ChimeraX commands (.cxc) that place a marker at each C-alpha (Angstrom):
marker #1 position 237.10,27.09,187.94 radius 0.5
marker #1 position 236.63,27.47,184.30 radius 0.5
marker #1 position 233.04,26.48,184.61 radius 0.5
marker #1 position 232.54,28.87,187.44 radius 0.5
marker #1 position 233.96,31.68,185.35 radius 0.5
marker #1 position 231.69,30.85,182.59 radius 0.5
marker #1 position 228.82,30.80,185.01 radius 0.5
marker #1 position 229.88,34.17,186.37 radius 0.5
marker #1 position 229.78,35.79,182.96 radius 0.5
marker #1 position 226.51,36.85,181.50 radius 0.5
marker #1 position 225.93,35.20,178.27 radius 0.5
marker #1 position 225.27,37.68,175.49 radius 0.5
marker #1 position 222.01,37.11,173.68 radius 0.5
marker #1 position 221.20,38.74,170.30 radius 0.5
marker #1 position 218.04,40.68,170.78 radius 0.5
marker #1 position 215.84,40.85,167.71 radius 0.5
marker #1 position 213.32,43.69,167.82 radius 0.5
marker #1 position 209.80,42.65,167.46 radius 0.5
marker #1 position 208.44,43.22,163.95 radius 0.5
marker #1 position 205.30,45.12,163.93 radius 0.5
marker #1 position 203.60,44.71,160.60 radius 0.5
marker #1 position 202.42,48.08,159.12 radius 0.5
marker #1 position 198.75,48.18,158.61 radius 0.5
marker #1 position 197.87,47.16,155.08 radius 0.5
marker #1 position 196.88,50.15,152.92 radius 0.5
marker #1 position 193.81,49.15,151.08 radius 0.5
marker #1 position 192.95,50.87,147.82 radius 0.5
marker #1 position 189.82,52.82,148.13 radius 0.5
marker #1 position 187.29,51.35,145.83 radius 0.5
marker #1 position 185.28,53.75,143.64 radius 0.5
marker #1 position 181.67,53.00,143.24 radius 0.5
marker #1 position 179.98,53.05,139.87 radius 0.5
marker #1 position 177.98,56.10,140.89 radius 0.5
marker #1 position 181.12,58.06,141.78 radius 0.5
marker #1 position 182.76,57.03,138.50 radius 0.5
marker #1 position 179.72,58.13,136.55 radius 0.5
marker #1 position 179.68,61.49,138.34 radius 0.5
marker #1 position 183.38,61.95,137.56 radius 0.5
marker #1 position 182.81,61.24,133.86 radius 0.5
marker #1 position 179.88,63.65,133.79 radius 0.5
marker #1 position 181.93,66.35,135.49 radius 0.5
marker #1 position 184.84,66.02,133.09 radius 0.5
marker #1 position 182.50,65.86,130.10 radius 0.5
marker #1 position 180.83,69.06,131.26 radius 0.5
marker #1 position 184.22,70.73,131.68 radius 0.5
marker #1 position 185.16,69.69,128.15 radius 0.5
marker #1 position 181.86,71.01,126.78 radius 0.5
marker #1 position 182.38,74.32,128.57 radius 0.5
marker #1 position 185.86,74.58,127.06 radius 0.5
marker #1 position 184.55,73.81,123.56 radius 0.5
marker #1 position 181.78,76.39,123.94 radius 0.5
marker #1 position 184.33,78.99,125.01 radius 0.5
marker #1 position 186.50,78.17,121.99 radius 0.5
marker #1 position 183.48,78.31,119.67 radius 0.5
marker #1 position 182.55,81.68,121.16 radius 0.5
marker #1 position 186.02,83.02,120.43 radius 0.5
marker #1 position 185.84,81.65,116.87 radius 0.5
marker #1 position 182.48,83.32,116.30 radius 0.5
marker #1 position 183.88,86.57,117.67 radius 0.5
marker #1 position 186.89,86.21,115.38 radius 0.5
marker #1 position 184.65,85.57,112.35 radius 0.5
marker #1 position 182.60,88.64,113.22 radius 0.5
marker #1 position 185.68,90.82,113.49 radius 0.5
marker #1 position 187.09,89.38,110.25 radius 0.5
marker #1 position 183.81,90.07,108.46 radius 0.5
marker #1 position 183.81,93.63,109.80 radius 0.5
marker #1 position 187.39,94.15,108.60 radius 0.5
marker #1 position 186.52,92.78,105.15 radius 0.5
marker #1 position 183.51,95.08,104.93 radius 0.5
marker #1 position 185.65,98.03,105.99 radius 0.5
marker #1 position 188.34,97.09,103.45 radius 0.5
marker #1 position 185.75,96.88,100.66 radius 0.5
marker #1 position 184.38,100.28,101.67 radius 0.5
marker #1 position 187.91,101.75,101.58 radius 0.5
marker #1 position 188.59,100.14,98.19 radius 0.5
marker #1 position 185.35,101.59,96.85 radius 0.5
marker #1 position 186.25,105.00,98.24 radius 0.5
marker #1 position 189.74,104.84,96.71 radius 0.5
marker #1 position 188.30,103.83,93.32 radius 0.5
marker #1 position 185.84,106.72,93.53 radius 0.5
marker #1 position 188.65,109.16,94.36 radius 0.5
marker #1 position 190.70,107.86,91.44 radius 0.5
marker #1 position 187.79,108.38,89.06 radius 0.5
marker #1 position 187.26,111.85,90.45 radius 0.5
marker #1 position 190.96,112.69,90.06 radius 0.5
marker #1 position 190.94,111.40,86.50 radius 0.5
marker #1 position 187.88,113.51,85.75 radius 0.5
marker #1 position 189.55,116.61,87.20 radius 0.5
marker #1 position 192.73,115.98,85.21 radius 0.5
marker #1 position 190.66,115.52,82.06 radius 0.5
marker #1 position 188.90,118.81,82.80 radius 0.5
marker #1 position 192.25,120.55,83.10 radius 0.5
marker #1 position 193.26,119.07,79.73 radius 0.5
marker #1 position 190.04,119.84,77.91 radius 0.5
marker #1 position 191.59,122.78,76.09 radius 0.5
marker #1 position 194.56,120.67,74.93 radius 0.5
marker #1 position 195.11,118.52,71.87 radius 0.5
marker #1 position 197.86,116.11,70.89 radius 0.5
marker #1 position 199.34,116.13,67.40 radius 0.5
marker #1 position 200.95,112.81,66.46 radius 0.5
marker #1 position 203.29,112.15,63.55 radius 0.5
marker #1 position 204.34,115.71,62.73 radius 0.5
marker #1 position 207.96,115.34,61.49 radius 0.5
marker #1 position 210.60,116.32,64.03 radius 0.5
marker #1 position 213.92,117.74,62.88 radius 0.5
marker #1 position 217.16,117.12,64.74 radius 0.5
marker #1 position 217.81,119.78,67.41 radius 0.5
marker #1 position 214.43,121.27,66.66 radius 0.5
marker #1 position 214.01,124.84,67.90 radius 0.5
marker #1 position 210.79,126.25,69.43 radius 0.5
marker #1 position 210.24,128.64,66.49 radius 0.5
marker #1 position 210.61,125.76,64.04 radius 0.5
marker #1 position 207.98,123.80,65.93 radius 0.5
marker #1 position 205.68,126.83,65.95 radius 0.5
marker #1 position 206.03,127.27,62.18 radius 0.5
marker #1 position 205.28,123.57,61.58 radius 0.5
marker #1 position 202.13,123.60,63.74 radius 0.5
marker #1 position 200.84,126.86,62.23 radius 0.5
marker #1 position 201.42,125.47,58.76 radius 0.5
marker #1 position 199.39,122.39,59.71 radius 0.5
marker #1 position 196.52,124.47,61.09 radius 0.5
marker #1 position 196.37,127.06,58.32 radius 0.5
marker #1 position 197.22,125.03,55.21 radius 0.5
marker #1 position 196.01,121.53,56.04 radius 0.5
marker #1 position 193.14,122.02,58.49 radius 0.5
marker #1 position 192.27,125.45,57.12 radius 0.5
marker #1 position 191.55,126.94,60.54 radius 0.5
marker #1 position 192.80,130.12,62.21 radius 0.5
marker #1 position 192.92,129.90,65.99 radius 0.5
marker #1 position 195.02,131.19,68.86 radius 0.5
marker #1 position 197.58,128.95,70.57 radius 0.5
marker #1 position 198.59,129.42,74.17 radius 0.5
marker #1 position 201.52,126.97,74.36 radius 0.5
marker #1 position 202.99,123.97,72.54 radius 0.5
marker #1 position 205.81,121.51,73.19 radius 0.5
marker #1 position 206.86,117.97,72.38 radius 0.5
marker #1 position 206.40,115.26,74.98 radius 0.5
marker #1 position 209.15,112.97,76.19 radius 0.5
marker #1 position 212.86,112.73,75.44 radius 0.5
marker #1 position 214.20,112.91,71.86 radius 0.5
marker #1 position 215.09,109.48,70.46 radius 0.5
marker #1 position 216.65,108.61,67.10 radius 0.5
marker #1 position 214.04,107.47,64.59 radius 0.5
marker #1 position 211.12,108.45,66.85 radius 0.5
marker #1 position 208.73,111.34,66.40 radius 0.5
marker #1 position 207.43,112.73,69.67 radius 0.5
marker #1 position 203.83,113.91,69.94 radius 0.5
marker #1 position 203.10,117.62,70.39 radius 0.5
marker #1 position 200.87,118.96,73.13 radius 0.5
marker #1 position 199.05,122.10,72.04 radius 0.5
marker #1 position 197.27,124.26,74.61 radius 0.5
marker #1 position 194.53,126.60,73.43 radius 0.5
marker #1 position 193.37,129.61,75.45 radius 0.5
marker #1 position 189.75,128.96,74.45 radius 0.5
marker #1 position 187.88,125.68,74.44 radius 0.5
marker #1 position 186.05,126.81,71.32 radius 0.5
marker #1 position 189.36,127.08,69.42 radius 0.5
marker #1 position 190.30,123.63,70.54 radius 0.5
marker #1 position 186.97,122.26,69.33 radius 0.5
marker #1 position 187.41,123.90,65.90 radius 0.5
marker #1 position 190.76,122.16,65.43 radius 0.5
marker #1 position 189.44,118.85,66.72 radius 0.5
marker #1 position 186.44,118.92,64.35 radius 0.5
marker #1 position 188.75,119.58,61.39 radius 0.5
marker #1 position 191.19,116.79,62.26 radius 0.5
marker #1 position 189.88,114.42,59.56 radius 0.5
marker #1 position 191.38,116.65,56.86 radius 0.5
marker #1 position 194.81,115.33,57.83 radius 0.5
marker #1 position 193.96,111.84,56.59 radius 0.5
marker #1 position 194.21,112.90,52.98 radius 0.5
marker #1 position 197.66,114.47,53.37 radius 0.5
marker #1 position 199.51,112.19,55.78 radius 0.5
marker #1 position 198.27,108.85,57.04 radius 0.5
marker #1 position 200.92,108.79,59.78 radius 0.5
marker #1 position 199.64,112.01,61.30 radius 0.5
marker #1 position 196.57,112.41,63.47 radius 0.5
marker #1 position 195.13,114.57,66.26 radius 0.5
marker #1 position 193.78,113.18,69.55 radius 0.5
marker #1 position 192.41,114.47,72.81 radius 0.5
marker #1 position 194.76,114.98,75.76 radius 0.5
marker #1 position 193.21,112.49,78.16 radius 0.5
marker #1 position 194.34,111.00,81.46 radius 0.5
marker #1 position 195.90,107.55,81.24 radius 0.5
marker #1 position 193.04,105.88,83.14 radius 0.5
marker #1 position 190.51,107.48,80.79 radius 0.5
marker #1 position 192.45,106.31,77.73 radius 0.5
marker #1 position 192.64,102.76,79.06 radius 0.5
marker #1 position 188.92,102.74,79.88 radius 0.5
marker #1 position 188.04,103.98,76.39 radius 0.5
marker #1 position 190.36,101.45,74.79 radius 0.5
marker #1 position 188.76,98.65,76.76 radius 0.5
marker #1 position 185.27,99.81,75.80 radius 0.5
marker #1 position 186.33,100.03,72.15 radius 0.5
marker #1 position 187.77,96.51,72.17 radius 0.5
marker #1 position 184.60,95.12,73.77 radius 0.5
marker #1 position 182.44,96.87,71.17 radius 0.5
marker #1 position 184.70,95.60,68.40 radius 0.5
marker #1 position 184.54,92.01,69.66 radius 0.5
marker #1 position 180.73,92.13,69.83 radius 0.5
marker #1 position 180.44,93.49,66.29 radius 0.5
marker #1 position 182.85,90.88,64.90 radius 0.5
marker #1 position 180.99,88.40,62.64 radius 0.5
marker #1 position 180.69,84.93,64.07 radius 0.5
marker #1 position 182.45,82.06,62.37 radius 0.5
marker #1 position 180.64,78.98,61.06 radius 0.5
marker #1 position 182.04,76.90,63.92 radius 0.5
marker #1 position 180.67,79.38,66.51 radius 0.5
marker #1 position 177.27,79.42,64.83 radius 0.5
marker #1 position 177.19,75.62,64.76 radius 0.5
marker #1 position 178.03,75.50,68.47 radius 0.5
marker link #1:1,2 radius 0.2
marker link #1:2,3 radius 0.2
marker link #1:3,4 radius 0.2
marker link #1:4,5 radius 0.2
marker link #1:5,6 radius 0.2
marker link #1:6,7 radius 0.2
marker link #1:7,8 radius 0.2
marker link #1:8,9 radius 0.2
marker link #1:9,10 radius 0.2
marker link #1:10,11 radius 0.2
marker link #1:11,12 radius 0.2
marker link #1:12,13 radius 0.2
marker link #1:13,14 radius 0.2
marker link #1:14,15 radius 0.2
marker link #1:15,16 radius 0.2
marker link #1:16,17 radius 0.2
marker link #1:17,18 radius 0.2
marker link #1:18,19 radius 0.2
marker link #1:19,20 radius 0.2
marker link #1:20,21 radius 0.2
marker link #1:21,22 radius 0.2
marker link #1:22,23 radius 0.2
marker link #1:23,24 radius 0.2
marker link #1:24,25 radius 0.2
marker link #1:25,26 radius 0.2
marker link #1:26,27 radius 0.2
marker link #1:27,28 radius 0.2
marker link #1:28,29 radius 0.2
marker link #1:29,30 radius 0.2
marker link #1:30,31 radius 0.2
marker link #1:31,32 radius 0.2
marker link #1:32,33 radius 0.2
marker link #1:33,34 radius 0.2
marker link #1:34,35 radius 0.2
marker link #1:35,36 radius 0.2
marker link #1:36,37 radius 0.2
marker link #1:37,38 radius 0.2
marker link #1:38,39 radius 0.2
marker link #1:39,40 radius 0.2
marker link #1:40,41 radius 0.2
marker link #1:41,42 radius 0.2
marker link #1:42,43 radius 0.2
marker link #1:43,44 radius 0.2
marker link #1:44,45 radius 0.2
marker link #1:45,46 radius 0.2
marker link #1:46,47 radius 0.2
marker link #1:47,48 radius 0.2
marker link #1:48,49 radius 0.2
marker link #1:49,50 radius 0.2
marker link #1:50,51 radius 0.2
marker link #1:51,52 radius 0.2
marker link #1:52,53 radius 0.2
marker link #1:53,54 radius 0.2
marker link #1:54,55 radius 0.2
marker link #1:55,56 radius 0.2
marker link #1:56,57 radius 0.2
marker link #1:57,58 radius 0.2
marker link #1:58,59 radius 0.2
marker link #1:59,60 radius 0.2
marker link #1:60,61 radius 0.2
marker link #1:61,62 radius 0.2
marker link #1:62,63 radius 0.2
marker link #1:63,64 radius 0.2
marker link #1:64,65 radius 0.2
marker link #1:65,66 radius 0.2
marker link #1:66,67 radius 0.2
marker link #1:67,68 radius 0.2
marker link #1:68,69 radius 0.2
marker link #1:69,70 radius 0.2
marker link #1:70,71 radius 0.2
marker link #1:71,72 radius 0.2
marker link #1:72,73 radius 0.2
marker link #1:73,74 radius 0.2
marker link #1:74,75 radius 0.2
marker link #1:75,76 radius 0.2
marker link #1:76,77 radius 0.2
marker link #1:77,78 radius 0.2
marker link #1:78,79 radius 0.2
marker link #1:79,80 radius 0.2
marker link #1:80,81 radius 0.2
marker link #1:81,82 radius 0.2
marker link #1:82,83 radius 0.2
marker link #1:83,84 radius 0.2
marker link #1:84,85 radius 0.2
marker link #1:85,86 radius 0.2
marker link #1:86,87 radius 0.2
marker link #1:87,88 radius 0.2
marker link #1:88,89 radius 0.2
marker link #1:89,90 radius 0.2
marker link #1:90,91 radius 0.2
marker link #1:91,92 radius 0.2
marker link #1:92,93 radius 0.2
marker link #1:93,94 radius 0.2
marker link #1:94,95 radius 0.2
marker link #1:95,96 radius 0.2
marker link #1:96,97 radius 0.2
marker link #1:97,98 radius 0.2
marker link #1:98,99 radius 0.2
marker link #1:99,100 radius 0.2
marker link #1:100,101 radius 0.2
marker link #1:101,102 radius 0.2
marker link #1:102,103 radius 0.2
marker link #1:103,104 radius 0.2
marker link #1:104,105 radius 0.2
marker link #1:105,106 radius 0.2
marker link #1:106,107 radius 0.2
marker link #1:107,108 radius 0.2
marker link #1:108,109 radius 0.2
marker link #1:109,110 radius 0.2
marker link #1:110,111 radius 0.2
marker link #1:111,112 radius 0.2
marker link #1:112,113 radius 0.2
marker link #1:113,114 radius 0.2
marker link #1:114,115 radius 0.2
marker link #1:115,116 radius 0.2
marker link #1:116,117 radius 0.2
marker link #1:117,118 radius 0.2
marker link #1:118,119 radius 0.2
marker link #1:119,120 radius 0.2
marker link #1:120,121 radius 0.2
marker link #1:121,122 radius 0.2
marker link #1:122,123 radius 0.2
marker link #1:123,124 radius 0.2
marker link #1:124,125 radius 0.2
marker link #1:125,126 radius 0.2
marker link #1:126,127 radius 0.2
marker link #1:127,128 radius 0.2
marker link #1:128,129 radius 0.2
marker link #1:129,130 radius 0.2
marker link #1:130,131 radius 0.2
marker link #1:131,132 radius 0.2
marker link #1:132,133 radius 0.2
marker link #1:133,134 radius 0.2
marker link #1:134,135 radius 0.2
marker link #1:135,136 radius 0.2
marker link #1:136,137 radius 0.2
marker link #1:137,138 radius 0.2
marker link #1:138,139 radius 0.2
marker link #1:139,140 radius 0.2
marker link #1:140,141 radius 0.2
marker link #1:141,142 radius 0.2
marker link #1:142,143 radius 0.2
marker link #1:143,144 radius 0.2
marker link #1:144,145 radius 0.2
marker link #1:145,146 radius 0.2
marker link #1:146,147 radius 0.2
marker link #1:147,148 radius 0.2
marker link #1:148,149 radius 0.2
marker link #1:149,150 radius 0.2
marker link #1:150,151 radius 0.2
marker link #1:151,152 radius 0.2
marker link #1:152,153 radius 0.2
marker link #1:153,154 radius 0.2
marker link #1:154,155 radius 0.2
marker link #1:155,156 radius 0.2
marker link #1:156,157 radius 0.2
marker link #1:157,158 radius 0.2
marker link #1:158,159 radius 0.2
marker link #1:159,160 radius 0.2
marker link #1:160,161 radius 0.2
marker link #1:161,162 radius 0.2
marker link #1:162,163 radius 0.2
marker link #1:163,164 radius 0.2
marker link #1:164,165 radius 0.2
marker link #1:165,166 radius 0.2
marker link #1:166,167 radius 0.2
marker link #1:167,168 radius 0.2
marker link #1:168,169 radius 0.2
marker link #1:169,170 radius 0.2
marker link #1:170,171 radius 0.2
marker link #1:171,172 radius 0.2
marker link #1:172,173 radius 0.2
marker link #1:173,174 radius 0.2
marker link #1:174,175 radius 0.2
marker link #1:175,176 radius 0.2
marker link #1:176,177 radius 0.2
marker link #1:177,178 radius 0.2
marker link #1:178,179 radius 0.2
marker link #1:179,180 radius 0.2
marker link #1:180,181 radius 0.2
marker link #1:181,182 radius 0.2
marker link #1:182,183 radius 0.2
marker link #1:183,184 radius 0.2
marker link #1:184,185 radius 0.2
marker link #1:185,186 radius 0.2
marker link #1:186,187 radius 0.2
marker link #1:187,188 radius 0.2
marker link #1:188,189 radius 0.2
marker link #1:189,190 radius 0.2
marker link #1:190,191 radius 0.2
marker link #1:191,192 radius 0.2
marker link #1:192,193 radius 0.2
marker link #1:193,194 radius 0.2
marker link #1:194,195 radius 0.2
marker link #1:195,196 radius 0.2
marker link #1:196,197 radius 0.2
marker link #1:197,198 radius 0.2
marker link #1:198,199 radius 0.2
marker link #1:199,200 radius 0.2
marker link #1:200,201 radius 0.2
marker link #1:201,202 radius 0.2
marker link #1:202,203 radius 0.2
marker link #1:203,204 radius 0.2
marker link #1:204,205 radius 0.2
marker link #1:205,206 radius 0.2
marker link #1:206,207 radius 0.2
marker link #1:207,208 radius 0.2
marker link #1:208,209 radius 0.2
marker link #1:209,210 radius 0.2
view
């Protein structure tokens, strides 16, 4: 009976699905001709990129050169305007003179200054001219004598005083008269004077031997 029961039952079998091997993916081989064409294409792309960069660099150099030229033109124009302004300021000061070294009293009054300048003109320089205005320059400082700016109504009067300025040398070596020039003009004249002085300086024996 037991055998019959076993025969009556269906024996269970493990079913293994059939394995279907996936088709092998073969790597596509690249021919030498295709590889060469790829290298040529990439090389051309690189050359195009380099040419574009070089073009931008050339354009940048051109713009930089144009900016430098423009800056030089502006610098030249500014220098020209400065010279013109200095010339105009000198023209406005042509009728002025500066008196240096004239003793300054403490709490000096305008009338005292006027008397001192007139005494200098009449007694020392021996000239009689009209004066429009005069005043000391700067702030009073102990032990310092401020220069005096003298304005003449006529350029001819100014020239008379300036031509007679050498008479001061015999009376007071600390006093002298100079033109009222713009700072840039004074610096330019000083530089020219120093260059002239250096050229006229006698050469030493070592310099001559060299």
